[in-house]
N, CA, C and O of each residue as an XYZ file, in Angstrom:
376
protein
N       4.934   -102.158    356.871
C       4.348   -101.437    355.762
C       3.098   -102.167    355.326
O       3.149   -103.362    355.034
N       2.004   -101.487    355.280
C       0.727   -102.072    354.926
C       0.367   -101.641    353.502
O       0.309   -100.450    353.198
N       0.122   -102.652    352.616
C      -0.194   -102.345    351.224
C      -1.685   -102.303    350.989
O      -2.165   -101.419    350.280
N      -2.415   -103.205    351.545
C      -3.848   -103.243    351.300
C      -4.591   -103.614    352.556
O      -4.000   -103.955    353.580
N      -5.882   -103.540    352.454
C      -6.731   -103.892    353.583
C      -6.662   -105.390    353.828
O      -6.570   -106.180    352.889
N      -6.706   -105.767    355.072
C      -6.713   -107.182    355.432
C      -7.998   -107.840    354.960
O      -8.014   -109.032    354.653
N      -9.081   -107.060    354.900
C     -10.372   -107.595    354.496
C     -10.505   -107.745    352.981
O     -11.473   -108.342    352.509
N      -9.559   -107.219    352.214
C      -9.665   -107.267    350.754
C      -9.520   -108.710    350.276
O      -8.637   -109.441    350.724
N     -10.388   -109.098    349.377
C     -10.369   -110.448    348.817
C      -9.630   -110.416    347.477
O      -9.791   -109.457    346.722
N      -8.836   -111.419    347.164
C      -8.148   -111.447    345.869
C      -9.151   -111.659    344.728
O     -10.179   -112.315    344.896
N      -8.826   -111.089    343.577
C      -9.671   -111.238    342.401
C      -9.363   -112.585    341.762
O      -8.207   -112.901    341.480
N     -10.406   -113.371    341.537
C     -10.240   -114.693    340.939
C     -10.978   -114.702    339.613
O     -12.174   -114.419    339.554
N     -10.243   -115.033    338.534
C     -10.878   -115.115    337.216
C     -11.506   -116.484    337.037
O     -11.067   -117.474    337.623
N     -12.543   -116.515    336.215
C     -13.205   -117.787    335.907
C     -12.268   -118.649    335.069
O     -11.500   -118.122    334.264
N     -12.321   -119.960    335.247
C     -11.505   -120.844    334.401
C     -11.844   -120.634    332.932
O     -12.943   -120.197    332.589
N     -10.890   -120.949    332.077
C     -11.064   -120.754    330.638
C     -12.312   -121.459    330.132
O     -13.009   -120.925    329.268
N     -12.608   -122.639    330.647
C     -13.764   -123.401    330.179
C     -15.088   -122.720    330.521
O     -16.107   -123.005    329.890
N     -15.089   -121.819    331.516
C     -16.326   -121.170    331.924
C     -16.476   -119.764    331.347
O     -17.490   -119.110    331.591
N     -15.507   -119.295    330.600
C     -15.598   -117.947    330.025
C     -16.589   -117.930    328.882
O     -16.772   -118.924    328.179
N     -17.219   -116.795    328.710
C     -18.234   -116.679    327.670
C     -17.590   -116.616    326.297
O     -16.552   -115.980    326.113
N     -18.217   -117.281    325.338
C     -17.695   -117.312    323.982
C     -17.813   -115.949    323.307
O     -16.977   -115.605    322.472
N     -18.828   -115.174    323.652
C     -19.024   -113.886    322.992
C     -18.051   -112.823    323.499
O     -18.085   -111.690    323.019
N     -17.202   -113.151    324.438
C     -16.234   -112.198    324.952
C     -14.972   -112.150    324.085
O     -14.123   -111.279    324.277
N     -14.845   -113.071    323.142
C     -13.671   -113.113    322.281
C     -13.720   -111.961    321.275
O     -14.803   -111.574    320.837
N     -12.560   -111.409    320.903
C     -12.540   -110.325    319.928
C     -12.979   -110.830    318.554
O     -12.747   -111.987    318.202
N     -13.603   -109.962    317.799
C     -14.086   -110.311    316.471
C     -12.952   -110.117    315.474
O     -12.315   -109.064    315.453
N     -12.699   -111.128    314.647
C     -11.629   -111.053    313.661
C     -12.079   -110.224    312.469
O     -13.232   -110.307    312.046
N     -11.174   -109.430    311.932
C     -11.457   -108.607    310.771
C     -11.416   -109.472    309.522
O     -10.620   -110.407    309.436
N     -12.272   -109.164    308.554
C     -12.285   -109.923    307.311
C     -11.305   -109.338    306.304
O     -11.051   -109.952    305.267
N     -10.756   -108.177    306.586
C      -9.796   -107.562    305.679
C      -8.389   -108.048    306.006
O      -8.028   -108.160    307.177
N      -7.584   -108.339    304.967
C      -6.215   -108.779    305.236
C      -5.399   -107.652    305.859
O      -5.562   -106.484    305.504
N      -4.519   -108.014    306.792
C      -3.705   -107.004    307.454
C      -2.370   -106.796    306.751
O      -1.673   -105.821    307.034
N      -2.002   -107.694    305.840
C      -0.734   -107.570    305.135
C      -0.834   -108.250    303.784
O      -1.660   -109.141    303.584
N      -0.001   -107.831    302.872
C       0.061   -108.442    301.545
C       1.418   -109.132    301.419
O       2.454   -108.523    301.687
N       1.412   -110.397    301.012
C       2.640   -111.169    300.904
C       2.819   -111.600    299.462
O       1.889   -112.096    298.826
N       4.035   -111.402    298.949
C       4.360   -111.854    297.599
C       5.559   -112.784    297.677
O       6.568   -112.451    298.298
N       5.450   -113.951    297.047
C       6.533   -114.925    297.051
C       7.446   -114.709    295.859
O       6.992   -114.337    294.776
N       8.734   -114.944    296.063
C       9.672   -114.886    294.955
C       9.420   -116.084    294.042
O       8.698   -117.011    294.407
N      10.018   -116.057    292.862
C       9.821   -117.181    291.940
C      10.399   -118.466    292.517
O       9.831   -119.540    292.316
N      11.519   -118.374    293.230
C      12.118   -119.565    293.842
C      11.212   -120.127    294.930
O      11.034   -121.341    295.027
N      10.643   -119.254    295.741
C       9.740   -119.710    296.800
C       8.478   -120.310    296.204
O       7.948   -121.288    296.732
N       8.003   -119.747    295.135
C       6.807   -120.285    294.468
C       7.052   -121.701    293.967
O       6.169   -122.554    294.050
N       8.248   -121.951    293.447
C       8.584   -123.305    292.979
C       8.588   -124.292    294.133
O       8.142   -125.429    293.977
N       9.085   -123.876    295.281
C       9.125   -124.754    296.445
C       7.709   -125.052    296.921
O       7.387   -126.195    297.245
N       6.867   -124.029    296.965
C       5.495   -124.193    297.456
C       4.692   -125.102    296.537
O       3.942   -125.957    297.007
N       4.845   -124.921    295.240
C       4.062   -125.716    294.288
C       4.655   -127.099    294.063
O       4.009   -127.962    293.469
N       5.876   -127.315    294.532
C       6.494   -128.622    294.342
C       7.119   -128.784    292.975
O       7.539   -129.879    292.601
N       7.182   -127.692    292.229
C       7.781   -127.758    290.902
C       9.297   -127.790    291.027
O       9.844   -127.558    292.105
N       9.947   -128.070    289.958
C      11.401   -128.141    289.952
C      11.809   -129.338    289.139
O      11.009   -129.889    288.383
N      13.046   -129.743    289.289
C      13.507   -130.866    288.479
C      12.998   -132.200    289.004
O      13.017   -133.196    288.280
N      12.544   -132.233    290.251
C      11.936   -133.445    290.788
C      12.907   -134.570    291.061
O      12.494   -135.692    291.351
N      14.217   -134.278    290.969
C      15.181   -135.343    291.196
C      15.334   -135.607    292.685
O      15.435   -134.688    293.498
N      15.349   -136.876    293.011
C      15.522   -137.311    294.390
C      16.246   -138.631    294.357
O      15.750   -139.605    293.790
N      17.408   -138.671    294.955
C      18.233   -139.877    294.934
C      18.043   -140.622    296.251
O      18.750   -140.362    297.225
N      17.092   -141.543    296.279
C      16.787   -142.302    297.493
C      17.976   -143.150    297.929
O      18.197   -143.336    299.126
N      18.738   -143.664    296.977
C      19.896   -144.496    297.311
C      20.947   -143.651    298.045
O      21.574   -144.127    298.992
N      21.137   -142.411    297.613
C      22.105   -141.531    298.275
C      21.645   -141.213    299.695
O      22.453   -141.195    300.624
N      20.359   -140.965    299.860
C      19.812   -140.688    301.188
C      20.030   -141.894    302.101
O      20.404   -141.737    303.263
N      19.799   -143.082    301.581
C      20.009   -144.306    302.367
C      21.475   -144.483    302.760
O      21.775   -144.870    303.889
N      22.403   -144.197    301.813
C      23.834   -144.313    302.112
C      24.245   -143.343    303.218
O      24.972   -143.712    304.140
N      23.774   -142.105    303.118
C      24.115   -141.090    304.129
C      23.497   -141.453    305.470
O      24.162   -141.342    306.500
N      22.245   -141.883    305.479
C      21.583   -142.264    306.729
C      22.306   -143.425    307.397
O      22.470   -143.435    308.617
N      22.740   -144.405    306.608
C      23.466   -145.552    307.150
C      24.810   -145.115    307.723
O      25.210   -145.573    308.794
N      25.513   -144.223    307.007
C      26.804   -143.730    307.491
C      26.645   -142.961    308.800
O      27.466   -143.105    309.706
N      25.609   -142.155    308.904
C      25.350   -141.408    310.150
C      25.028   -142.374    311.280
O      25.559   -142.245    312.383
N      24.165   -143.334    311.007
C      23.757   -144.307    312.020
C      24.953   -145.123    312.515
O      25.050   -145.435    313.702
N      25.868   -145.469    311.593
C      27.041   -146.271    311.947
C      28.186   -145.430    312.507
O      29.190   -145.977    312.963
N      28.044   -144.106    312.476
C      29.099   -143.232    312.970
C      30.250   -143.045    312.001
O      31.341   -142.644    312.405
N      30.019   -143.333    310.718
C      31.072   -143.237    309.702
C      30.954   -142.007    308.815
O      31.781   -141.813    307.924
N      29.953   -141.180    309.038
C      29.741   -140.023    308.164
C      30.786   -138.955    308.460
O      30.953   -138.549    309.610
N      31.483   -138.502    307.433
C      32.519   -137.485    307.576
C      31.997   -136.146    307.043
O      31.468   -136.064    305.935
N      32.159   -135.110    307.855
C      31.734   -133.764    307.474
C      32.938   -133.041    306.892
O      34.031   -133.090    307.455
N      32.733   -132.369    305.759
C      33.789   -131.599    305.122
C      33.528   -130.117    305.411
O      32.756   -129.483    304.692
N      34.157   -129.554    306.446
C      33.866   -128.171    306.825
C      34.243   -127.154    305.753
O      33.595   -126.114    305.643
N      35.285   -127.434    304.955
C      35.680   -126.515    303.891
C      34.593   -126.424    302.819
O      34.285   -125.334    302.337
N      34.014   -127.568    302.445
C      32.949   -127.566    301.437
C      31.719   -126.832    301.958
O      31.072   -126.100    301.209
N      31.393   -127.018    303.230
C      30.241   -126.325    303.825
C      30.481   -124.825    303.827
O      29.586   -124.055    303.476
N      31.688   -124.397    304.221
C      32.008   -122.967    304.253
C      31.936   -122.365    302.847
O      31.390   -121.276    302.664
N      32.488   -123.075    301.852
C      32.449   -122.576    300.479
C      31.012   -122.411    299.984
O      30.687   -121.411    299.344
N      30.163   -123.377    300.275
C      28.774   -123.300    299.824
C      28.005   -122.207    300.557
O      27.131   -121.568    299.971
N      28.321   -121.985    301.838
C      27.690   -120.886    302.570
C      28.056   -119.539    301.963
O      27.207   -118.655    301.846
N      29.318   -119.382    301.577
C      29.756   -118.124    300.960
C      29.064   -117.917    299.620
O      28.593   -116.816    299.335
N      28.996   -118.948    298.798
C      28.317   -118.846    297.497
C      26.847   -118.503    297.697
O      26.299   -117.669    296.975
N      26.205   -119.142    298.673
C      24.802   -118.869    298.948
C      24.603   -117.425    299.401
O      23.651   -116.771    298.978
N      25.490   -116.926    300.254
C      25.403   -115.534    300.711
C      25.588   -114.579    299.543
O      24.891   -113.568    299.451
N      26.516   -114.890    298.655
C      26.735   -114.050    297.469
C      25.491   -114.009    296.593
O      25.122   -112.952    296.079
N      24.844   -115.161    296.423
C      23.619   -115.198    295.625
C      22.523   -114.366    296.273
O      21.810   -113.633    295.588
N      22.386   -114.476    297.583
C      21.342   -113.709    298.287
C      21.609   -112.213    298.214
O      20.677   -111.421    298.072
N      22.868   -111.826    298.309
C      23.219   -110.408    298.271
C      23.333   -109.884    296.841
O      23.353   -108.673    296.621
N      23.407   -110.786    295.879
C      23.470   -110.379    294.484
C      24.826   -109.819    294.090
O      24.918   -109.033    293.148
N      25.877   -110.210    294.795
C      27.204   -109.709    294.457
C      28.262   -110.680    294.987
O      27.973   -111.580    295.777
N      29.488   -110.468    294.529
C      30.628   -111.260    295.000
C      31.170   -110.654    296.272
O      31.338   -109.437    296.351
N      31.455   -111.492    297.296
C      31.996   -110.999    298.553
C      33.512   -110.883    298.513
O      34.086   -110.055    299.219
N      34.162   -111.693    297.704
C      35.618   -111.667    297.694
C      36.164   -110.949    296.489
O      37.380   -110.841    296.333
């Protein structure tokens, strides 16, 4: 089965470094979407909040993880995931 001519040469594109700069598409100056942040997201972005940070607790947890002594409480994680889902959905799941 013959697909093409034997004399046909393959098409070779120029390397990226040799392509013309004016061939790039022109970006629009108009925004394509409007984004609004929730009040909680705005607090995270601006860095506002209670500002509490317990460096000693972080050090204790990091040391426990490094030493292999950190214990995970799967029940507490599951409970907090359910509460978080309820908050996001705005209702009680149970």
